[in-house]
C-alpha positions as CSV (number, residue, x, y, z in Angstrom):
1,M,77.8,69.4,-6.5
2,K,79.3,69.0,-3.0
3,I,77.4,70.2,-0.2
4,L,78.3,70.2,3.6
5,I,75.7,70.7,6.5
6,I,77.2,71.9,9.6
7,Q,74.7,71.3,12.7
8,N,76.9,71.0,16.0
9,K,74.0,71.0,18.3
10,R,72.0,68.4,20.0
11,I,70.0,65.2,19.1
12,G,66.5,66.9,18.1
13,D,68.3,69.6,16.3
14,V,70.3,67.1,14.0
15,L,67.3,64.9,13.3
16,L,65.0,68.1,12.5
17,A,68.3,69.4,10.3
18,S,68.4,66.1,8.4
19,I,65.3,67.3,6.3
20,I,67.9,69.5,4.6
21,P,69.7,66.5,3.1
22,N,66.5,64.7,2.4
23,N,65.0,67.6,0.2
24,L,68.5,68.3,-1.6
25,K,69.1,65.0,-2.3
26,K,65.5,64.6,-4.3
27,K,66.8,67.9,-6.1
28,Y,70.1,67.1,-6.6
29,P,70.5,63.2,-6.9
30,N,74.1,63.5,-7.9
31,S,75.3,65.5,-5.3
32,V,77.6,64.7,-2.6
33,I,76.3,65.3,0.7
34,F,78.1,65.6,3.9
35,F,76.9,66.0,7.4
36,L,79.0,67.4,10.1
37,C,77.4,66.6,13.8
38,Y,78.5,66.1,17.4
39,D,79.2,62.4,17.8
40,Y,76.8,61.7,20.3
41,A,73.9,63.0,18.2
42,A,74.9,61.0,14.8
43,P,73.1,58.0,15.3
44,V,70.1,59.4,14.1
45,L,71.5,60.2,10.6
46,E,72.8,56.6,10.3
47,N,71.7,54.4,7.1
48,N,70.4,57.7,6.0
49,P,70.7,57.2,2.0
50,N,70.7,61.0,1.8
51,I,73.9,61.7,3.4
52,D,77.0,60.5,1.9
53,H,79.2,61.2,4.7
54,I,78.7,61.7,8.3
55,I,81.5,63.7,10.1
56,A,81.2,63.1,13.8
57,V,83.6,65.2,16.0
58,K,83.2,65.7,19.9
59,E,82.0,68.6,21.1
60,K,84.8,69.6,23.9
61,E,87.3,68.8,21.0
62,L,85.8,71.0,18.5
63,K,86.0,73.8,21.2
64,Q,89.7,73.5,21.2
65,I,91.2,76.0,19.0
66,K,93.7,73.7,17.6
67,N,91.1,70.8,16.6
68,L,88.8,73.8,15.0
69,I,91.8,74.6,12.8
70,S,92.5,71.2,12.0
71,T,88.7,70.5,11.1
72,A,88.8,73.5,9.0
73,F,91.7,72.6,6.9
74,Y,90.0,69.1,6.4
75,I,86.6,71.3,5.2
76,K,88.6,73.4,3.2
77,D,90.8,70.5,1.3
78,E,87.1,68.8,0.5
79,K,86.3,71.9,-1.8
80,F,82.8,72.2,-1.2
81,D,80.4,74.0,-3.6
82,V,77.8,74.8,-0.8
83,I,77.8,75.1,3.0
84,I,74.5,75.1,4.9
85,D,74.6,76.1,8.5
86,P,71.3,76.0,10.4
87,Y,72.7,76.9,13.8
88,V,75.5,79.5,13.6
89,K,77.6,79.1,16.5
90,F,81.1,80.6,16.4
91,Q,82.4,77.1,15.4
92,S,80.4,76.5,12.5
93,Q,80.9,80.5,11.5
94,F,84.5,79.5,11.5
95,L,84.5,76.7,9.4
96,S,82.2,78.2,6.9
97,L,84.3,80.9,6.7
98,F,87.4,78.9,5.9
99,S,85.7,76.7,3.6
100,N,86.1,78.9,0.3
101,A,82.6,77.7,-0.5
102,K,81.2,79.7,-3.2
103,K,77.8,79.6,-1.4
104,R,77.4,79.5,2.2
105,I,74.2,79.8,3.6
106,S,72.8,80.6,7.3
107,Y,70.4,82.8,9.2
108,Q,70.3,86.6,9.4
109,K,72.2,86.8,12.6
110,K,75.3,88.8,13.8
111,T,78.4,86.6,12.5
112,L,81.9,86.9,11.7
113,P,82.6,89.3,8.8
114,L,82.1,87.3,5.4
115,A,81.1,83.8,6.8
116,Y,78.1,83.5,5.0
117,T,77.3,84.7,1.3
118,H,73.4,84.1,1.9
119,K,71.7,85.0,5.0
120,I,68.1,84.0,5.4
121,P,65.9,86.0,7.4
122,I,64.5,83.9,10.5
123,L,60.9,84.0,10.7
124,E,58.9,86.2,13.1
125,E,56.5,83.3,13.6
126,Q,55.5,80.1,11.8
127,D,53.8,80.0,8.4
128,S,53.3,76.4,8.0
129,P,51.3,73.8,10.6
130,F,54.6,71.9,11.0
131,G,56.2,74.4,13.7
132,K,58.5,77.4,13.6
133,A,61.6,74.9,13.7
134,I,60.7,73.4,10.5
135,D,59.9,76.3,8.9
136,D,63.4,78.2,9.3
137,R,65.1,75.0,8.1
138,I,62.7,74.7,5.1
139,N,63.5,78.4,4.5
140,L,67.2,77.3,4.2
141,I,66.4,74.6,1.7
142,K,64.6,77.2,-0.5
143,C,67.8,79.3,-1.1
144,L,68.9,75.9,-3.1
145,D,65.8,74.6,-4.1
146,G,62.4,77.1,-4.5
147,E,60.6,74.9,-6.7
148,T,60.7,71.2,-5.6
149,E,57.9,70.1,-3.1
150,I,59.5,70.5,0.3
151,E,59.2,66.9,2.2
152,A,58.9,68.7,6.0
153,A,59.0,65.7,8.1
154,P,62.3,64.1,9.3
155,K,62.9,60.3,8.9
156,L,64.8,57.6,10.6
157,F,66.4,54.5,8.5
158,L,66.5,51.2,10.6
159,T,67.7,47.9,8.8
160,E,65.6,45.2,9.2
161,E,68.4,43.5,11.7
162,E,68.0,46.5,13.7
163,K,64.0,46.6,13.9
164,N,64.5,42.8,14.8
165,E,67.2,43.8,17.5
166,G,64.7,46.2,18.9
167,A,62.0,43.5,19.0
168,S,64.2,41.5,21.0
169,I,65.0,43.8,23.7
170,L,61.1,44.0,24.4
171,A,60.3,40.4,24.3
172,P,59.8,40.6,27.8
173,L,56.8,43.2,27.6
174,N,53.4,41.5,27.9
175,K,51.8,41.2,24.2
176,N,48.8,41.8,24.8
177,R,49.2,45.7,26.0
178,K,50.2,48.5,24.0
179,T,53.4,50.2,24.9
180,I,54.4,53.4,26.2
181,M,57.7,55.1,26.6
182,F,57.9,57.5,29.4
183,G,60.8,60.2,29.0
184,I,61.1,59.9,32.8
185,L,64.1,62.7,32.9
186,G,64.8,65.8,30.5
187,S,68.5,66.1,29.2
188,D,69.0,68.3,32.2
189,A,67.5,69.4,35.6
190,S,66.4,72.6,33.7
191,K,64.1,70.4,31.3
192,S,62.8,67.8,33.8
193,L,59.7,67.7,35.9
194,P,60.2,67.7,39.6
195,V,60.6,63.9,41.1
196,S,57.5,63.6,43.0
197,Y,55.2,65.2,39.7
198,T,56.6,62.6,37.4
199,A,56.1,59.7,39.9
200,E,52.5,61.1,40.1
201,I,51.9,60.7,36.6
202,I,53.3,57.3,36.3
203,N,51.1,56.3,39.1
204,Y,48.0,57.9,37.1
205,L,49.1,55.8,34.2
206,I,49.5,52.4,36.5
207,D,45.9,53.1,37.8
208,N,43.9,54.0,34.7
209,Y,45.4,52.2,31.4
210,D,46.4,48.9,31.0
211,V,49.7,49.5,29.2
212,N,53.4,48.5,29.3
213,I,55.5,51.3,30.7
214,I,59.1,51.6,29.9
215,F,61.6,54.4,30.4
216,N,63.8,56.6,28.4
217,Y,67.1,57.2,30.4
218,I,71.0,56.3,30.0
219,P,72.7,54.1,32.6
220,S,74.6,57.1,34.3
221,Q,70.9,58.4,34.9
222,R,70.0,55.4,36.8
223,P,70.3,56.8,40.3
224,S,68.0,59.7,39.1
225,V,65.4,56.9,38.1
226,D,65.8,55.2,41.0
227,K,64.5,58.3,43.4
228,I,61.4,58.4,41.0
229,L,60.6,54.6,40.7
230,A,60.7,54.8,44.9
231,E,57.5,56.8,44.7
232,V,55.9,54.7,41.9
233,K,53.5,52.1,42.8
234,T,54.8,48.1,42.8
235,S,53.2,47.1,39.3
236,D,53.4,44.5,36.6
237,K,52.9,47.3,33.9
238,I,56.3,48.6,35.0
239,Y,59.4,47.5,33.0
240,P,62.4,49.9,34.5
241,D,65.2,47.5,33.5
242,I,64.3,47.7,29.9
243,F,65.9,50.9,28.2
244,G,68.2,51.8,25.4
245,K,72.0,51.7,26.4
246,S,72.9,53.7,23.3
247,L,71.1,56.1,21.3
248,R,70.7,53.6,18.2
249,D,69.5,51.1,20.8
250,F,66.9,53.4,21.9
251,I,66.2,54.5,18.4
252,K,65.2,50.4,17.7
253,I,63.0,50.4,20.9
254,V,60.8,53.5,19.8
255,Y,60.3,52.1,16.6
256,H,58.5,49.0,18.4
257,C,56.6,51.3,20.8
258,D,52.7,53.1,20.4
259,G,53.6,56.2,22.0
260,M,55.9,58.2,24.2
261,I,55.0,60.9,27.0
262,A,58.0,62.7,27.8
263,N,60.1,66.0,28.7
264,E,60.7,68.0,25.5
265,G,63.9,66.9,23.7
266,G,65.4,64.6,21.0
267,S,63.5,61.7,22.2
268,I,60.4,63.5,21.1
269,H,61.4,64.4,17.7
270,I,62.4,60.5,17.2
271,A,58.9,59.4,18.0
272,K,57.3,61.8,15.7
273,A,59.6,60.7,12.9
274,F,58.4,57.1,13.4
275,K,54.9,58.6,13.5
276,K,54.5,57.5,17.2
277,A,51.9,59.1,19.5
278,T,53.6,61.9,21.4
279,F,52.9,63.7,24.6
280,T,55.3,66.8,25.1
281,I,55.4,68.3,28.4
282,F,57.8,71.8,27.8
283,S,60.2,72.9,30.0
284,P,59.2,76.6,31.4
285,Y,62.1,78.4,29.2
286,I,61.6,76.5,26.2
287,V,59.7,78.5,23.5
288,K,56.5,76.1,22.6
289,E,55.7,77.7,19.5
290,F,59.2,76.6,17.8
291,W,59.6,73.3,19.1
292,A,55.9,72.1,19.1
293,T,56.4,70.6,15.9
294,F,54.1,68.4,13.6
295,E,51.2,69.1,16.3
296,N,48.8,69.4,13.2
297,E,48.9,65.6,13.2
298,P,46.4,64.4,15.7
299,Q,48.3,61.8,17.6
300,N,50.7,64.7,18.6
301,Q,49.9,66.7,21.7
302,S,51.5,68.9,24.2
303,I,51.5,71.3,27.4
304,H,53.4,74.3,28.6
305,L,53.1,75.9,31.7
306,K,52.2,79.3,29.7
307,D,49.1,77.4,28.4
308,V,47.7,77.5,32.3
309,K,49.4,80.3,33.7
310,P,50.4,82.9,31.4
311,E,50.5,85.5,34.2
312,L,53.7,83.8,35.1
313,F,55.4,84.6,32.1
314,A,54.3,88.3,31.4
315,G,57.6,90.4,30.9
316,K,60.1,87.9,31.5
317,S,63.4,87.1,29.0
318,K,64.5,83.3,28.1
319,K,67.1,84.0,30.2
320,E,65.0,85.0,33.1
321,L,62.9,82.1,32.2
322,Y,66.0,79.7,32.3
323,K,67.3,80.9,35.8
324,Q,63.7,80.3,37.4
325,S,63.2,77.1,35.8
326,S,62.9,75.3,39.1
327,S,60.4,77.3,40.7
328,L,58.5,77.5,37.8
329,Y,58.3,73.5,37.4
330,H,56.8,73.3,40.9
331,E,54.0,75.6,39.4
332,F,53.5,73.1,36.7
333,T,51.7,70.5,39.2
334,P,50.2,67.4,37.8
335,D,46.6,69.1,38.3
336,Y,47.4,70.6,34.9
337,I,49.0,67.9,33.3
338,L,46.7,64.6,33.9
339,P,43.8,66.2,32.1
340,Q,45.6,66.7,29.1
341,I,47.5,63.2,29.3
342,N,43.9,61.5,29.7
343,E,42.7,63.1,26.6
344,F,45.9,62.3,25.0
345,M,45.8,58.7,25.9
346,K,41.7,58.4,25.0
347,K,42.2,59.9,21.4
348,N,44.9,57.6,20.8
349,S,43.2,54.3,22.1
350,F,45.4,53.3,24.6
């Protein structure tokens, strides 16, 4: 059986969708599994023994009709038996429809006519302790395999050489301290705490815990990082120049960290895949019930503005919340966050 999974979205989405090949390969060990995703997210799939081929495409290029058509012909020529689409974008619908695969599985949404042969209902609420984002993907797996026990947790696969490279990057750290990775910025402004709030949280960690603090950012974000660091106390606990210059380098570093505090995003899901202690700060417009995965595990904790100020969310749509992200974030002061971080740090023995 030849299977294609199409997950053309962000890093966290791709990592969570990797539970699909991980489980199908157990049920169908002789299957050949392809995984199509954006090139910037592909590193979370590297070395995964359950994926035979990664099709890494550029996001902007796939949106160009000529590239979409050429990709569709490539997929059709591969003669897949099964297509699984966990996201249902226009591009993935078109690729599914054009593939001629006998079984095309996705969610019960408004789609192109005949794009899918099997449409799985999206759950109204989570029905497991793993989180709704995981539950919905499990339901896609069950369409092909309703009998085998599902392994819900995503995994990352590092070679011994990569583990050693990660240790080398962290060599300057104080070996007598545990290490916290701080997700200093979200993927964009709508998923990032205000600068002064982020600095206040870092200063709290400096004052109260004897830990190494390193940051998650990409080189192009350094000017924004410097604005935050300008408000952070001078301390030998801070190592601003240690960071992953690529997604794969970041993964190597996280493997050696003891925990992560971050705005919700792919970095948190990477840390969870390594069973690291995580504290997630949710953007006001993100649905916590969907993305707060594996909070049944004691090392994981999170906070959302809705937890402390539910009245701000009454009657508002996700679109309205997105437009109001900046003003809502300013309501999400460290006074609400720091007590929860303190609980998290003590519970995980930092």
